[in-house]
N, CA, C and O atoms as a GROMACS GRO file, in nm:
protein
  448
    1UNK      N    1   2.437  13.551  12.687
    1UNK     CA    2   2.338  13.477  12.732
    1UNK      C    3   2.211  13.551  12.781
    1UNK      O    4   2.100  13.509  12.749
    2UNK      N    5   2.225  13.656  12.854
    2UNK     CA    6   2.117  13.726  12.903
    2UNK      C    7   2.029  13.784  12.813
    2UNK      O    8   1.915  13.813  12.851
    3UNK      N    9   2.076  13.814  12.662
    3UNK     CA   10   2.002  13.858  12.560
    3UNK      C   11   1.976  13.754  12.459
    3UNK      O   12   1.936  13.788  12.348
    4UNK      N   13   1.994  13.631  12.487
    4UNK     CA   14   1.961  13.506  12.390
    4UNK      C   15   1.805  13.494  12.386
    4UNK      O   16   1.731  13.516  12.482
    5UNK      N   17   1.766  13.456  12.261
    5UNK     CA   18   1.632  13.409  12.227
    5UNK      C   19   1.625  13.269  12.270
    5UNK      O   20   1.526  13.229  12.331
    6UNK      N   21   1.727  13.187  12.240
    6UNK     CA   22   1.738  13.038  12.294
    6UNK      C   23   1.878  13.000  12.317
    6UNK      O   24   1.972  13.070  12.278
    7UNK      N   25   1.894  12.882  12.383
    7UNK     CA   26   2.017  12.808  12.410
    7UNK      C   27   2.021  12.687  12.349
    7UNK      O   28   1.940  12.602  12.386
    8UNK      N   29   2.104  12.661  12.257
    8UNK     CA   30   2.114  12.519  12.191
    8UNK      C   31   2.273  12.466  12.209
    8UNK      O   32   2.376  12.530  12.190
    9UNK      N   33   2.261  12.361  12.242
    9UNK     CA   34   2.376  12.262  12.259
    9UNK      C   35   2.382  12.148  12.168
    9UNK      O   36   2.298  12.060  12.187
   10UNK      N   37   2.466  12.135  12.073
   10UNK     CA   38   2.479  12.024  11.971
   10UNK      C   39   2.614  11.965  11.984
   10UNK      O   40   2.716  12.032  11.972
   11UNK      N   41   2.612  11.831  12.012
   11UNK     CA   42   2.718  11.754  12.034
   11UNK      C   43   2.736  11.630  12.012
   11UNK      O   44   2.630  11.567  12.013
   12UNK      N   45   2.830  11.567  11.992
   12UNK     CA   46   2.852  11.413  11.970
   12UNK      C   47   2.911  11.340  12.091
   12UNK      O   48   2.966  11.405  12.180
   13UNK      N   49   2.902  11.215  12.095
   13UNK     CA   50   2.952  11.159  12.209
   13UNK      C   51   3.040  11.032  12.177
   13UNK      O   52   3.031  10.978  12.067
   14UNK      N   53   3.120  10.990  12.266
   14UNK     CA   54   3.191  10.871  12.239
   14UNK      C   55   3.301  10.847  12.362
   14UNK      O   56   3.317  10.933  12.449
   15UNK      N   57   3.366  10.739  12.360
   15UNK     CA   58   3.464  10.701  12.464
   15UNK      C   59   3.565  10.800  12.462
   15UNK      O   60   3.588  10.852  12.353
   16UNK      N   61   3.635  10.838  12.565
   16UNK     CA   62   3.762  10.922  12.535
   16UNK      C   63   3.869  10.832  12.441
   16UNK      O   64   3.876  10.710  12.434
   17UNK      N   65   3.947  10.929  12.374
   17UNK     CA   66   4.040  10.859  12.299
   17UNK      C   67   4.180  10.940  12.320
   17UNK      O   68   4.189  11.063  12.325
   18UNK      N   69   4.290  10.844  12.330
   18UNK     CA   70   4.417  10.877  12.336
   18UNK      C   71   4.506  10.826  12.241
   18UNK      O   72   4.550  10.711  12.239
   19UNK      N   73   4.533  10.925  12.152
   19UNK     CA   74   4.636  10.904  12.042
   19UNK      C   75   4.768  10.839  12.084
   19UNK      O   76   4.842  10.910  12.152
   20UNK      N   77   4.807  10.722  12.056
   20UNK     CA   78   4.934  10.664  12.088
   20UNK      C   79   4.912  10.545  12.183
   20UNK      O   80   5.000  10.459  12.186
   21UNK      N   81   4.816  10.534  12.250
   21UNK     CA   82   4.772  10.430  12.338
   21UNK      C   83   4.696  10.331  12.282
   21UNK      O   84   4.581  10.360  12.250
   22UNK      N   85   4.746  10.197  12.259
   22UNK     CA   86   4.679  10.079  12.188
   22UNK      C   87   4.550  10.055  12.263
   22UNK      O   88   4.543  10.038  12.384
   23UNK      N   89   4.445  10.056  12.176
   23UNK     CA   90   4.312  10.022  12.220
   23UNK      C   91   4.217  10.159  12.245
   23UNK      O   92   4.094  10.153  12.250
   24UNK      N   93   4.288  10.272  12.258
   24UNK     CA   94   4.209  10.386  12.274
   24UNK      C   95   4.258  10.496  12.159
   24UNK      O   96   4.277  10.615  12.181
   25UNK      N   97   4.270  10.443  12.058
   25UNK     CA   98   4.300  10.547  11.941
   25UNK      C   99   4.173  10.622  11.906
   25UNK      O  100   4.064  10.574  11.937
   26UNK      N  101   4.181  10.719  11.852
   26UNK     CA  102   4.062  10.807  11.798
   26UNK      C  103   4.017  10.724  11.682
   26UNK      O  104   4.098  10.666  11.609
   27UNK      N  105   3.879  10.719  11.666
   27UNK     CA  106   3.821  10.681  11.543
   27UNK      C  107   3.777  10.787  11.455
   27UNK      O  108   3.668  10.844  11.453
   28UNK      N  109   3.888  10.806  11.375
   28UNK     CA  110   3.872  10.951  11.281
   28UNK      C  111   3.765  10.937  11.187
   28UNK      O  112   3.704  11.041  11.160
   29UNK      N  113   3.727  10.827  11.129
   29UNK     CA  114   3.622  10.812  11.046
   29UNK      C  115   3.479  10.852  11.119
   29UNK      O  116   3.397  10.922  11.058
   30UNK      N  117   3.455  10.807  11.241
   30UNK     CA  118   3.339  10.829  11.317
   30UNK      C  119   3.351  10.964  11.366
   30UNK      O  120   3.248  11.030  11.363
   31UNK      N  121   3.466  11.024  11.414
   31UNK     CA  122   3.486  11.169  11.425
   31UNK      C  123   3.426  11.249  11.332
   31UNK      O  124   3.338  11.333  11.354
   32UNK      N  125   3.483  11.216  11.213
   32UNK     CA  126   3.437  11.307  11.093
   32UNK      C  127   3.294  11.299  11.056
   32UNK      O  128   3.243  11.401  11.010
   33UNK      N  129   3.223  11.192  11.069
   33UNK     CA  130   3.080  11.182  11.048
   33UNK      C  131   3.021  11.254  11.178
   33UNK      O  132   2.919  11.320  11.158
   34UNK      N  133   3.055  11.253  11.266
   34UNK     CA  134   2.990  11.341  11.402
   34UNK      C  135   3.014  11.479  11.350
   34UNK      O  136   2.910  11.544  11.342
   35UNK      N  137   3.120  11.542  11.313
   35UNK     CA  138   3.149  11.672  11.300
   35UNK      C  139   3.040  11.725  11.200
   35UNK      O  140   2.981  11.832  11.213
   36UNK      N  141   3.018  11.618  11.078
   36UNK     CA  142   2.952  11.652  10.973
   36UNK      C  143   2.805  11.657  11.011
   36UNK      O  144   2.732  11.742  10.962
   37UNK      N  145   2.764  11.570  11.092
   37UNK     CA  146   2.619  11.576  11.160
   37UNK      C  147   2.586  11.696  11.240
   37UNK      O  148   2.477  11.753  11.245
   38UNK      N  149   2.709  11.732  11.311
   38UNK     CA  150   2.685  11.868  11.400
   38UNK      C  151   2.671  11.981  11.313
   38UNK      O  152   2.583  12.066  11.330
   39UNK      N  153   2.767  11.985  11.210
   39UNK     CA  154   2.759  12.097  11.106
   39UNK      C  155   2.621  12.130  11.055
   39UNK      O  156   2.568  12.241  11.058
   40UNK      N  157   2.569  12.010  11.006
   40UNK     CA  158   2.444  12.008  10.922
   40UNK      C  159   2.343  12.060  11.018
   40UNK      O  160   2.267  12.147  10.976
   41UNK      N  161   2.330  12.012  11.158
   41UNK     CA  162   2.239  12.044  11.233
   41UNK      C  163   2.245  12.213  11.266
   41UNK      O  164   2.145  12.284  11.266
   42UNK      N  165   2.372  12.255  11.292
   42UNK     CA  166   2.395  12.368  11.322
   42UNK      C  167   2.360  12.484  11.211
   42UNK      O  168   2.314  12.597  11.229
   43UNK      N  169   2.395  12.422  11.102
   43UNK     CA  170   2.370  12.482  10.946
   43UNK      C  171   2.209  12.528  10.954
   43UNK      O  172   2.173  12.644  10.932
   44UNK      N  173   2.116  12.417  10.990
   44UNK     CA  174   1.981  12.454  10.990
   44UNK      C  175   1.929  12.570  11.088
   44UNK      O  176   1.829  12.640  11.073
   45UNK      N  177   2.010  12.572  11.180
   45UNK     CA  178   1.970  12.672  11.285
   45UNK      C  179   2.028  12.804  11.225
   45UNK      O  180   1.960  12.907  11.221
   46UNK      N  181   2.147  12.798  11.183
   46UNK     CA  182   2.202  12.940  11.112
   46UNK      C  183   2.108  12.997  11.016
   46UNK      O  184   2.090  13.118  10.999
   47UNK      N  185   2.048  12.902  10.952
   47UNK     CA  186   1.954  12.966  10.848
   47UNK      C  187   1.832  13.067  10.895
   47UNK      O  188   1.771  13.151  10.828
   48UNK      N  189   1.817  13.031  11.024
   48UNK     CA  190   1.705  13.105  11.086
   48UNK      C  191   1.753  13.218  11.178
   48UNK      O  192   1.680  13.311  11.211
   49UNK      N  193   1.897  13.202  11.223
   49UNK     CA  194   1.941  13.307  11.300
   49UNK      C  195   2.045  13.400  11.232
   49UNK      O  196   2.130  13.357  11.155
   50UNK      N  197   2.034  13.534  11.267
   50UNK     CA  198   2.110  13.619  11.189
   50UNK      C  199   2.264  13.606  11.250
   50UNK      O  200   2.362  13.603  11.175
   51UNK      N  201   2.273  13.601  11.370
   51UNK     CA  202   2.410  13.602  11.407
   51UNK      C  203   2.406  13.504  11.545
   51UNK      O  204   2.337  13.538  11.640
   52UNK      N  205   2.478  13.393  11.547
   52UNK     CA  206   2.484  13.306  11.670
   52UNK      C  207   2.597  13.350  11.738
   52UNK      O  208   2.689  13.405  11.678
   53UNK      N  209   2.601  13.331  11.861
   53UNK     CA  210   2.725  13.354  11.955
   53UNK      C  211   2.726  13.241  12.060
   53UNK      O  212   2.640  13.153  12.068
   54UNK      N  213   2.828  13.252  12.137
   54UNK     CA  214   2.863  13.148  12.206
   54UNK      C  215   2.957  13.205  12.340
   54UNK      O  216   2.982  13.326  12.346
   55UNK      N  217   2.999  13.125  12.429
   55UNK     CA  218   3.093  13.173  12.513
   55UNK      C  219   3.191  13.040  12.510
   55UNK      O  220   3.155  12.927  12.478
   56UNK      N  221   3.315  13.078  12.549
   56UNK     CA  222   3.423  13.016  12.486
   56UNK      C  223   3.430  12.852  12.577
   56UNK      O  224   3.492  12.755  12.532
   57UNK      N  225   3.372  12.850  12.677
   57UNK     CA  226   3.375  12.710  12.749
   57UNK      C  227   3.282  12.609  12.684
   57UNK      O  228   3.298  12.489  12.710
   58UNK      N  229   3.190  12.647  12.605
   58UNK     CA  230   3.107  12.550  12.543
   58UNK      C  231   3.085  12.610  12.390
   58UNK      O  232   2.976  12.655  12.355
   59UNK      N  233   3.203  12.606  12.299
   59UNK     CA  234   3.188  12.670  12.173
   59UNK      C  235   3.215  12.554  12.068
   59UNK      O  236   3.252  12.439  12.094
   60UNK      N  237   3.194  12.599  11.971
   60UNK     CA  238   3.230  12.523  11.840
   60UNK      C  239   3.375  12.537  11.809
   60UNK      O  240   3.420  12.642  11.763
   61UNK      N  241   3.460  12.414  11.838
   61UNK     CA  242   3.584  12.400  11.822
   61UNK      C  243   3.620  12.464  11.660
   61UNK      O  244   3.717  12.538  11.642
   62UNK      N  245   3.548  12.431  11.573
   62UNK     CA  246   3.564  12.460  11.442
   62UNK      C  247   3.512  12.590  11.398
   62UNK      O  248   3.514  12.610  11.277
   63UNK      N  249   3.462  12.686  11.480
   63UNK     CA  250   3.392  12.819  11.435
   63UNK      C  251   3.489  12.882  11.366
   63UNK      O  252   3.605  12.892  11.407
   64UNK      N  253   3.443  12.933  11.245
   64UNK     CA  254   3.528  13.009  11.168
   64UNK      C  255   3.532  13.154  11.208
   64UNK      O  256   3.636  13.217  11.189
   65UNK      N  257   3.423  13.215  11.264
   65UNK     CA  258   3.407  13.357  11.283
   65UNK      C  259   3.418  13.374  11.452
   65UNK      O  260   3.338  13.434  11.524
   66UNK      N  261   3.530  13.310  11.488
   66UNK     CA  262   3.520  13.304  11.639
   66UNK      C  263   3.529  13.414  11.721
   66UNK      O  264   3.483  13.419  11.835
   67UNK      N  265   3.599  13.523  11.652
   67UNK     CA  266   3.628  13.649  11.711
   67UNK      C  267   3.504  13.710  11.742
   67UNK      O  268   3.489  13.764  11.852
   68UNK      N  269   3.413  13.706  11.654
   68UNK     CA  270   3.277  13.780  11.675
   68UNK      C  271   3.202  13.701  11.763
   68UNK      O  272   3.156  13.752  11.865
   69UNK      N  273   3.182  13.569  11.735
   69UNK     CA  274   3.081  13.469  11.803
   69UNK      C  275   3.112  13.467  11.951
   69UNK      O  276   3.020  13.474  12.033
   70UNK      N  277   3.246  13.458  11.989
   70UNK     CA  278   3.293  13.447  12.131
   70UNK      C  279   3.305  13.570  12.198
   70UNK      O  280   3.268  13.588  12.314
   71UNK      N  281   3.367  13.669  12.113
   71UNK     CA  282   3.404  13.812  12.188
   71UNK      C  283   3.333  13.922  12.141
   71UNK      O  284   3.326  14.026  12.207
   72UNK      N  285   3.272  13.905  12.016
   72UNK     CA  286   3.173  14.024  11.998
   72UNK      C  287   3.242  14.139  11.956
   72UNK      O  288   3.352  14.126  11.901
   73UNK      N  289   3.188  14.260  11.976
   73UNK     CA  290   3.229  14.384  11.945
   73UNK      C  291   3.369  14.434  12.046
   73UNK      O  292   3.442  14.531  12.031
   74UNK      N  293   3.371  14.319  12.160
   74UNK     CA  294   3.502  14.374  12.243
   74UNK      C  295   3.629  14.330  12.199
   74UNK      O  296   3.734  14.361  12.255
   75UNK      N  297   3.616  14.237  12.068
   75UNK     CA  298   3.747  14.179  12.048
   75UNK      C  299   3.881  14.279  12.019
   75UNK      O  300   3.991  14.250  12.067
   76UNK      N  301   3.860  14.397  11.936
   76UNK     CA  302   3.961  14.456  11.920
   76UNK      C  303   4.004  14.536  12.064
   76UNK      O  304   4.123  14.554  12.087
   77UNK      N  305   3.927  14.571  12.136
   77UNK     CA  306   3.969  14.628  12.288
   77UNK      C  307   4.052  14.512  12.338
   77UNK      O  308   4.172  14.526  12.362
   78UNK      N  309   3.988  14.397  12.355
   78UNK     CA  310   4.059  14.281  12.419
   78UNK      C  311   4.191  14.241  12.353
   78UNK      O  312   4.287  14.206  12.421
   79UNK      N  313   4.194  14.245  12.229
   79UNK     CA  314   4.323  14.246  12.170
   79UNK      C  315   4.428  14.325  12.190
   79UNK      O  316   4.542  14.281  12.183
   80UNK      N  317   4.400  14.460  12.218
   80UNK     CA  318   4.489  14.568  12.261
   80UNK      C  319   4.539  14.554  12.393
   80UNK      O  320   4.650  14.592  12.429
   81UNK      N  321   4.437  14.490  12.479
   81UNK     CA  322   4.487  14.473  12.635
   81UNK      C  323   4.574  14.342  12.625
   81UNK      O  324   4.671  14.335  12.701
   82UNK      N  325   4.550  14.249  12.548
   82UNK     CA  326   4.639  14.135  12.541
   82UNK      C  327   4.773  14.180  12.496
   82UNK      O  328   4.869  14.149  12.566
   83UNK      N  329   4.794  14.259  12.373
   83UNK     CA  330   4.922  14.302  12.349
   83UNK      C  331   4.999  14.385  12.439
   83UNK      O  332   5.121  14.393  12.430
   84UNK      N  333   4.926  14.452  12.533
   84UNK     CA  334   4.984  14.529  12.629
   84UNK      C  335   5.030  14.451  12.735
   84UNK      O  336   5.146  14.472  12.772
   85UNK      N  337   4.953  14.349  12.801
   85UNK     CA  338   4.992  14.261  12.911
   85UNK      C  339   5.067  14.120  12.866
   85UNK      O  340   5.136  14.054  12.944
   86UNK      N  341   5.048  14.092  12.763
   86UNK     CA  342   5.109  13.950  12.721
   86UNK      C  343   5.165  13.966  12.582
   86UNK      O  344   5.124  13.892  12.492
   87UNK      N  345   5.269  14.071  12.557
   87UNK     CA  346   5.316  14.100  12.433
   87UNK      C  347   5.384  13.988  12.366
   87UNK      O  348   5.387  13.988  12.243
   88UNK      N  349   5.444  13.886  12.439
   88UNK     CA  350   5.513  13.768  12.383
   88UNK      C  351   5.422  13.647  12.371
   88UNK      O  352   5.470  13.539  12.337
   89UNK      N  353   5.282  13.660  12.400
   89UNK     CA  354   5.193  13.553  12.356
   89UNK      C  355   5.208  13.433  12.447
   89UNK      O  356   5.176  13.322  12.402
   90UNK      N  357   5.256  13.445  12.578
   90UNK     CA  358   5.270  13.353  12.667
   90UNK      C  359   5.139  13.267  12.693
   90UNK      O  360   5.134  13.144  12.689
   91UNK      N  361   5.036  13.351  12.721
   91UNK     CA  362   4.895  13.262  12.738
   91UNK      C  363   4.801  13.246  12.627
   91UNK      O  364   4.714  13.330  12.607
   92UNK      N  365   4.812  13.158  12.565
   92UNK     CA  366   4.720  13.139  12.457
   92UNK      C  367   4.621  13.013  12.478
   92UNK      O  368   4.650  12.920  12.553
   93UNK      N  369   4.516  13.020  12.414
   93UNK     CA  370   4.426  12.895  12.412
   93UNK      C  371   4.352  12.902  12.272
   93UNK      O  372   4.341  13.003  12.201
   94UNK      N  373   4.307  12.782  12.247
   94UNK     CA  374   4.224  12.761  12.102
   94UNK      C  375   4.116  12.877  12.112
   94UNK      O  376   4.044  12.895  12.211
   95UNK      N  377   4.113  12.949  12.000
   95UNK     CA  378   4.011  13.062  11.986
   95UNK      C  379   4.012  13.174  12.085
   95UNK      O  380   3.930  13.266  12.083
   96UNK      N  381   4.107  13.163  12.169
   96UNK     CA  382   4.149  13.289  12.253
   96UNK      C  383   4.186  13.409  12.206
   96UNK      O  384   4.226  13.408  12.089
   97UNK      N  385   4.185  13.536  12.275
   97UNK     CA  386   4.225  13.653  12.207
   97UNK      C  387   4.373  13.631  12.184
   97UNK      O  388   4.453  13.586  12.266
   98UNK      N  389   4.400  13.674  12.040
   98UNK     CA  390   4.534  13.666  12.003
   98UNK      C  391   4.572  13.538  11.947
   98UNK      O  392   4.682  13.525  11.894
   99UNK      N  393   4.481  13.430  11.956
   99UNK     CA  394   4.536  13.302  11.908
   99UNK      C  395   4.559  13.295  11.768
   99UNK      O  396   4.638  13.210  11.724
  100UNK      N  397   4.493  13.383  11.684
  100UNK     CA  398   4.527  13.367  11.544
  100UNK      C  399   4.671  13.393  11.508
  100UNK      O  400   4.715  13.354  11.399
  101UNK      N  401   4.740  13.453  11.588
  101UNK     CA  402   4.880  13.460  11.562
  101UNK      C  403   4.962  13.337  11.599
  101UNK      O  404   5.085  13.344  11.600
  102UNK      N  405   4.895  13.223  11.630
  102UNK     CA  406   4.985  13.092  11.642
  102UNK      C  407   4.902  12.995  11.560
  102UNK      O  408   4.781  13.005  11.537
  103UNK      N  409   4.995  12.886  11.515
  103UNK     CA  410   4.935  12.770  11.453
  103UNK      C  411   4.827  12.706  11.510
  103UNK      O  412   4.797  12.724  11.628
  104UNK      N  413   4.751  12.616  11.419
  104UNK     CA  414   4.618  12.567  11.486
  104UNK      C  415   4.650  12.477  11.601
  104UNK      O  416   4.560  12.452  11.681
  105UNK      N  417   4.780  12.423  11.617
  105UNK     CA  418   4.799  12.324  11.727
  105UNK      C  419   4.849  12.424  11.851
  105UNK      O  420   4.858  12.376  11.964
  106UNK      N  421   4.875  12.542  11.832
  106UNK     CA  422   4.915  12.634  11.944
  106UNK      C  423   5.078  12.622  11.971
  106UNK      O  424   5.124  12.670  12.075
  107UNK      N  425   5.147  12.567  11.892
  107UNK     CA  426   5.284  12.528  11.917
  107UNK      C  427   5.398  12.621  11.869
  107UNK      O  428   5.514  12.627  11.909
  108UNK      N  429   5.326  12.698  11.762
  108UNK     CA  430   5.432  12.775  11.650
  108UNK      C  431   5.354  12.918  11.634
  108UNK      O  432   5.238  12.926  11.595
  109UNK      N  433   5.435  13.024  11.668
  109UNK     CA  434   5.394  13.151  11.642
  109UNK      C  435   5.409  13.172  11.500
  109UNK      O  436   5.513  13.135  11.444
  110UNK      N  437   5.300  13.237  11.424
  110UNK     CA  438   5.304  13.266  11.297
  110UNK      C  439   5.398  13.392  11.278
  110UNK      O  440   5.427  13.463  11.375
  111UNK      N  441   5.441  13.415  11.165
  111UNK     CA  442   5.513  13.545  11.125
  111UNK      C  443   5.400  13.637  11.112
  111UNK      O  444   5.286  13.604  11.082
  112UNK      N  445   5.442  13.758  11.139
  112UNK     CA  446   5.349  13.897  11.139
  112UNK      C  447   5.301  13.921  10.997
  112UNK      O  448   5.230  14.019  10.971
   0.00000   0.00000   0.00000
C-alpha cells in the first residue's frame, strides 16, 4: 500500500444470503452477473497496470495469481515457514499461504 500509485476497490452489493434458509437463498444468477461486471471493470484497470497487488482482507476471491498478488516475492519464504510450524496444515484460509494444498472449499487436503 505504501508504494501504491492508487487504491481501487471494486465490489457488488446485496442482502446477506444463507444457503438452506428459506427466503434467504443466494441469487446465483445475480451473483454471476455481479462477478462478471467486477471482472470487466478490473480487466480495464489491468490493461493499464503491469502488476496489481492486494492485501488478503480486501482481495479478489477469484484472483488466479493470488500468491504473487497477496504475498509477492515473500511467498516462498512464507511457505517454508508454514511447512516448518504447521506441517499438517491445521491453519488454512482461502488464498492463504499453503492453501493450494487444499480443495477450493478448504475441507479436503489434496494429494501431493
